[in-house]
N, C-alpha and C positions, 0 to 999 in steps of 0.2 A: 131136388136142387137145394131147397131151403134147409133140409136136414144136414146135407154135406157142409153148407156154409156155417150153420150153427156149430157143428162138430169142430170145424176148423177154428172157430172163435174160441171154443173151450180149450183146445190144444194150445193156442197162443197164450191164453190166460194162465194156464198151468205152467208153461215154460217160463213166462214172465215172473211168476211167483217163485219158481225154483231158482231163478238167477239173482234174486234179491239176497243180499248178505244177511245172515241171521241177526235178529235184533239184539243189540247189546254187545256184539263182538268187537265193534270199533268204538262205540260210545262208552262202554264199561270195561276198559282194559284191566281194572283191578277187581272185577267181580269175584266175590267169594274169598277175597284176601282179608285177613285180620291184621291190622297194623296198629301197634302200640306207639303212641306219641308221648314222649317224656319231655315236658316243658322245663327241664333243668331244675334250678333251685326254687325255693319258696321264700317269699318276702319275710315270713316269720322266723327264718333261720337266724336272723340278726336280733331276734327278740330274746333278751336275757331270761325270760320266762321259760324258754325251751332249752336252756343250756344243758340240763341233765340229759334230756333225750338226745341231743346232738352229740353229747360226749360218748355215746355208745360206740363201741368198736367191734369189728369182726375181721378175722383173717380171710382174705379174698383169693387165696391160692398163691399169692406172691408176697404180700405184706399185710400188716394190720392197718386198717384205715377206719376213719370215723363214719358216722351216720350220714352226714351231709355238711355242706359249707354254705356261706352266705352268697357266694358268687361275686362277680365284679360289678362295675357300674361305669357310666360315662363320667367325664370330668365334671359335668353339670349335675351329676347325682342320679341320672336315670338308671334304675337297677336292671341287672341282667334278668332277674326273676320276672319282672314285668315285661321286658322285651320278649323273652322266650314264650311267656304265656300268651301274649298278643299274637305272635307269629303262629303258635300252635292252634289258636282258635280261628285263624284265617286259613291255615292248612287243612283243618278238619273237613270243612264243606267241600274243598277241592277234591280231596280224596274220596269223600262220600259220593260226589257227583260222578266219579269214575268207577263206582261200585264197591268200594272198600268199606269194611266195618272198622271204625276207629275207636280205640280205647285210650283214654288219658291216664297217666300215672298220678295226677292230682286234679282235684275238681275245683279248686279255688286258688286265688292269688291274693293272699292277705297276711298282714302282720300278726294275725291271731292264730296262725297255724304254722307248723314246721314240716319239713320233709316232703314226701316220705323218705325214709332212709334208702340208700342206694340199693341195698339188698332187697328191700320191699318193692322197689320199682321193677327190678328184675323178676321178682316173684309174680308180679301182675302179668308180665309178658309170658312167663312160663305157664301160669295157670290158664291163660287164654289160648295157649298153644299157638301164639302169634306167628304169622308168616314173616314178620320183620318188626324190629323195634328201633325207632329213631330217637336218640336223645339229643335234644336241641340245646345248644349253649352259645355263649359268646366269650371271646378271650379278653384278657386284660394285659396285653403285651406292650412293648415300647411304642411310642407315638407314630413312628414311621412304618411299623408293621401293619399289614392290612390283608384282607382276603380270607376266604373260607378254607378249612381243611377238615379232614375226617380222622378219627382215631379207630384203629383196629388192634386186636390182641396179639400177643405172642402165644406160642404153644405152651400150655401148662397142663401136664398130665392130670387127668381127673377133673379138670376145670374147663379148659377151652379147646381141648383137642377135638371134641366132637363137632363143634361149631366153627372152628378156626377158618376153614375154607369158605364157608358161607358168610362169615363176618367180613372177611376180606373182599369177597365178591360184592357184598352190599356196599362196603365203603368205596370201592372203585366205581361202582355204578352211580353212587351218589355224586362223586366227584365229576364224572363224565356228564351226567345229566344236568347238574347244576351249572357247570361251565357252558354247556350248550344252550342253557336257558338264559344266559347273560350274567351269571354270577362272576364275581371277581376272585380268581384263585389266589391262595396265600402266597405272599412274596417272602415268607420267612420259615415255612415248613417245606422241606424238600419233597417235591412231587405231590405236595398237598396231603400226604399221608403220614401220620404219626403212628408208629407201632409201639404199643406199650403193654407191659405185663401187669400193671398195678391199677387198672381202671375197674373198680368194683361193679359198676353198672354192667359192664361187658362180661366180667369174669363170672358173676353170679347168674348170668342169663344162659338159658339153654336153647334159645332161638336166635336166628340171625340178628345181630345187633351192631350198631355203630353209633359213635358220638360224633356229631357235626358241630364244629365251631364256625358259626356263620360269619364272623368277622371280629375285628378288634375294637372294643368299646373305648379304647384310649387313643384311637386314631380319629382326628377331628372330623374327617369326611365321613367315615363309617358311623361314627357316633351320631352325626346328623341324620343319616339314613335310618339308623336303628330307632331313632326317636320319632320318626315321622310315620304317618299312616301309609303313605305311598311306599316308603322303604320297607315297612313290615309286610305289606302285600307282596312286594317283589321277592323278599326272602322266602315267603310261604310258597310262591310259585316256583322258585328255584328248588326248594325241597321236594315239592310235588313232582317236578321233572326228574329228579334223581331217583325217587321212589318208583316212578313208572319205568324208568330205565332198567331198574333192577328186575322187575317182573316181566317186562315186555321186551327189553333189549333195544 
């Protein structure tokens, strides 16, 4: 009788173990994914010392464009480069906690460095064979304009045709995920999606890539959010939700 009872207990234990969801399936939805995070412009892009480097140009499949630009800033002078850098550094641990490997396109935010050039950013993602590349930016539009939008490419033979569908899928997923997470959709870009043929970061990339403009730095309300730690955390969470939406649905 004791043997039968012990055998029954063993069977119950085995069944219980089999019914437990595999570790990491829910807690690590981005396990194995390589995500390149591009924190936009560099503070040193406005440093005259780097004028020669920034004057470099390359054909991007559509037009000839320069290495990089200074980016925008709030009316109070808070630079886009610093905003995107802080958001990127808040986004990184969120993605890593979900199992992703995160690679940055720049390692510092300083007046003593420039770039990297847009084609070098894309090269970083290509070399890593990234599952996705998110380029983080902020706009400098009219004061009444607000909200986030994404940029996806047009079809350019030999440049974007291989990644066009995945680029658009990533952009749409970012928009849906960010909105669901509480982000404010753009009120000046139709359907929050700008389709462009001249974005070098996207055109040089051979992996799924989108540019996300998190908001308008010339809008007083959004400028206040972008300048605050709480606002920067919120933007990072919105981006993470969009990225997870792309991979998980």
